[in-house]
C-alpha positions as CSV (number, residue, x, y, z in Angstrom):
1,M,4.8,-61.2,27.1
2,K,8.3,-60.5,28.3
3,D,9.4,-57.7,30.6
4,V,12.6,-55.7,29.8
5,D,14.8,-58.2,31.6
6,G,13.5,-61.2,29.6
7,R,11.1,-62.4,32.3
8,G,7.5,-63.4,31.4
9,S,4.3,-62.4,33.2
10,D,4.9,-65.2,35.7
11,G,8.2,-63.5,36.8
12,L,10.4,-66.3,35.4
13,R,12.7,-66.0,32.5
14,E,11.1,-67.5,29.4
15,A,12.6,-70.2,27.4
16,P,12.9,-69.8,23.6
17,E,9.7,-70.8,21.8
18,D,11.4,-73.6,19.9
19,L,9.5,-76.4,21.7
20,D,7.4,-77.9,19.0
21,S,6.4,-81.0,20.9
22,L,3.0,-81.3,22.4
23,D,2.7,-82.0,26.1
24,L,0.1,-82.1,28.8
25,E,-0.2,-78.3,28.8
26,S,-1.1,-78.2,25.1
27,R,-4.7,-79.1,25.8
28,L,-5.3,-76.1,28.1
29,T,-6.6,-72.7,27.4
30,Q,-6.7,-69.5,29.5
31,E,-10.2,-70.4,30.5
32,H,-9.0,-73.5,32.5
33,H,-8.7,-73.1,36.2
34,Q,-5.4,-71.7,37.4
35,S,-4.7,-74.6,39.7
36,L,-5.2,-77.1,36.8
37,R,-2.8,-75.0,34.6
38,L,-0.2,-75.0,37.4
39,W,-0.4,-78.7,38.0
40,L,-0.1,-79.5,34.4
41,R,2.8,-77.1,34.0
42,M,4.7,-78.8,36.9
43,L,3.8,-82.3,35.6
44,S,4.9,-81.4,32.1
45,C,8.3,-80.1,33.3
46,T,8.8,-83.2,35.5
47,L,8.0,-85.6,32.7
48,R,10.3,-83.8,30.3
49,I,13.2,-84.1,32.8
50,E,12.3,-87.7,33.8
51,N,12.1,-88.9,30.2
52,E,15.5,-87.4,29.4
53,I,17.1,-89.0,32.5
54,R,15.4,-92.3,31.7
55,S,16.8,-92.3,28.2
56,R,20.3,-91.3,29.4
57,L,20.4,-93.9,32.1
58,R,19.4,-96.6,29.6
59,T,21.9,-95.4,27.0
60,S,24.9,-94.8,29.3
61,F,24.4,-97.5,31.9
62,G,21.9,-100.0,30.6
63,I,19.7,-99.4,33.6
64,T,16.1,-98.3,34.1
65,L,15.0,-95.3,36.2
66,P,13.2,-97.6,38.7
67,R,16.3,-99.7,39.2
68,F,18.4,-96.5,39.7
69,D,15.8,-95.2,42.2
70,L,15.8,-98.4,44.2
71,M,19.6,-98.3,44.4
72,A,19.4,-94.6,45.5
73,Q,17.1,-95.6,48.3
74,L,19.5,-98.4,49.4
75,E,22.5,-96.1,49.1
76,R,20.9,-93.8,51.8
77,H,20.4,-96.9,54.1
78,P,23.6,-99.0,54.3
79,D,21.9,-101.5,56.6
80,G,19.3,-102.2,54.0
81,L,15.5,-101.7,53.8
82,R,12.7,-104.2,53.9
83,M,10.8,-104.7,50.7
84,G,7.7,-103.1,52.1
85,E,9.6,-100.0,53.1
86,L,11.1,-99.8,49.6
87,S,7.6,-100.1,48.2
88,R,6.4,-97.3,50.4
89,R,9.3,-95.0,49.7
90,M,9.2,-95.5,46.0
91,M,5.4,-95.4,45.9
92,V,5.0,-98.6,43.8
93,T,3.6,-102.0,44.5
94,G,5.5,-104.8,46.4
95,G,5.4,-106.8,43.2
96,N,7.3,-104.0,41.3
97,I,9.9,-104.0,44.1
98,T,10.3,-107.7,44.0
99,G,10.8,-107.7,40.2
100,I,13.4,-104.8,40.4
101,T,15.2,-106.5,43.3
102,D,15.3,-109.8,41.4
103,Q,17.0,-108.1,38.4
104,L,19.5,-106.3,40.6
105,E,20.2,-109.4,42.6
106,R,20.9,-111.4,39.4
107,E,23.4,-108.7,38.5
108,Q,25.0,-108.9,42.0
109,L,24.2,-105.3,42.7
110,V,21.9,-106.0,45.7
111,V,21.6,-108.9,48.1
112,R,18.7,-110.0,50.4
113,V,19.8,-110.4,54.0
114,P,17.8,-111.6,57.0
115,D,16.3,-108.6,58.9
116,A,18.1,-108.1,62.2
117,K,14.8,-107.3,64.0
118,D,12.6,-110.0,62.4
119,R,14.2,-113.2,61.2
120,R,11.1,-114.0,59.1
121,A,11.7,-110.9,57.0
122,F,14.5,-109.9,54.6
123,A,16.1,-106.6,54.0
124,V,17.7,-105.6,50.7
125,K,21.2,-104.0,50.7
126,L,23.6,-102.8,48.0
127,T,26.6,-105.1,47.5
128,P,30.1,-103.6,47.3
129,A,29.7,-103.8,43.5
130,G,26.3,-102.1,43.7
131,R,27.7,-99.3,45.8
132,L,30.5,-98.7,43.3
133,A,28.1,-98.8,40.3
134,F,25.6,-96.5,42.0
135,A,28.3,-94.0,43.0
136,E,29.4,-93.7,39.3
137,M,25.8,-93.4,38.1
138,A,24.8,-90.9,40.8
139,A,27.7,-88.6,39.9
140,V,26.8,-88.6,36.2
141,H,23.1,-88.2,37.1
142,E,23.9,-85.1,39.1
143,R,25.8,-83.6,36.2
144,W,22.9,-84.4,33.8
145,I,20.4,-82.6,36.1
146,D,22.7,-79.6,36.3
147,E,23.1,-79.6,32.5
148,I,19.3,-79.9,31.9
149,L,18.5,-77.0,34.3
150,S,21.6,-74.9,33.3
151,E,19.5,-72.3,31.3
152,I,17.6,-71.4,34.5
153,P,19.4,-68.7,36.5
154,A,20.3,-69.4,40.1
155,E,18.0,-66.8,41.5
156,D,15.0,-68.3,39.6
157,K,15.9,-71.8,40.9
158,D,16.0,-70.3,44.4
159,S,12.6,-68.7,43.9
160,M,11.1,-71.9,42.6
161,I,12.5,-73.9,45.5
162,G,10.9,-71.5,47.9
163,L,7.6,-71.4,46.1
164,L,7.4,-75.2,45.8
165,S,8.4,-75.6,49.5
166,T,5.5,-73.3,50.4
167,M,3.2,-75.3,48.0
168,K,4.2,-78.6,49.5
169,R,3.3,-77.4,53.0
170,R,0.0,-76.0,51.9
171,I,-1.3,-78.7,49.6
172,R,-4.5,-80.3,50.9
173,I,-4.7,-84.1,50.6
174,G,-7.4,-86.7,50.9
175,D,-8.9,-85.6,54.3
176,G,-8.7,-81.8,53.4
177,R,-5.8,-81.1,55.8
178,P,-2.5,-79.7,54.6
179,A,0.1,-82.3,53.8
180,S,3.1,-82.5,56.1
181,S,6.4,-81.3,54.7
C-alpha cells in the first residue's frame, strides 16, 4: 500500500510492479519471521545487482566479477597483497585466488613478486597494464551502479545507508556478540 507521496508501508518509494521474475523472496509469506523476510529482501536486491554487473563485465570487458574484485583489492594496495590476504579479503579459498591470479598473470594484468617481509612468500601486484585496465573498468562500473540505482531518490539512499550501518554494528555473529563495523 502506498502513501500519498508514493512511499510504501516500509517508508521507501515502491518500484513499479513489473518484476515478473521469481527470486528468493517469492517463497515467503507474511507469516514468515520478519528477520527472515529482511534478510531475503537484502539478498534478493544484492543478487539482482550482482548478476547485472557480472553480465555487463563479461560483455563489455570479457572479465569475470571475481577477477574484477581481485583487481579492485590490488588497486587499493599498490605494494601488493599476499595470496592469503587476498583470500581473506575476498572471502574465498586460497585455491580460488590462485586460479584467478594465474589467469590475470597470463594476461599480464598482475605479477607475483617476492614479499619484502618474507622472502619465502609472494605478493600479487597489478602491472602497469593491469592498473590501466582496472581504472577503465572501475570508472564504467561506477556509472553502471549509478544507473542501476538511479530510480532510488537520494534521500532514500541516505536512509538505507544509515539503516544498514546501524544493522552492521548490531548484527550478532557466531559467538553472540555484535559484529565489529
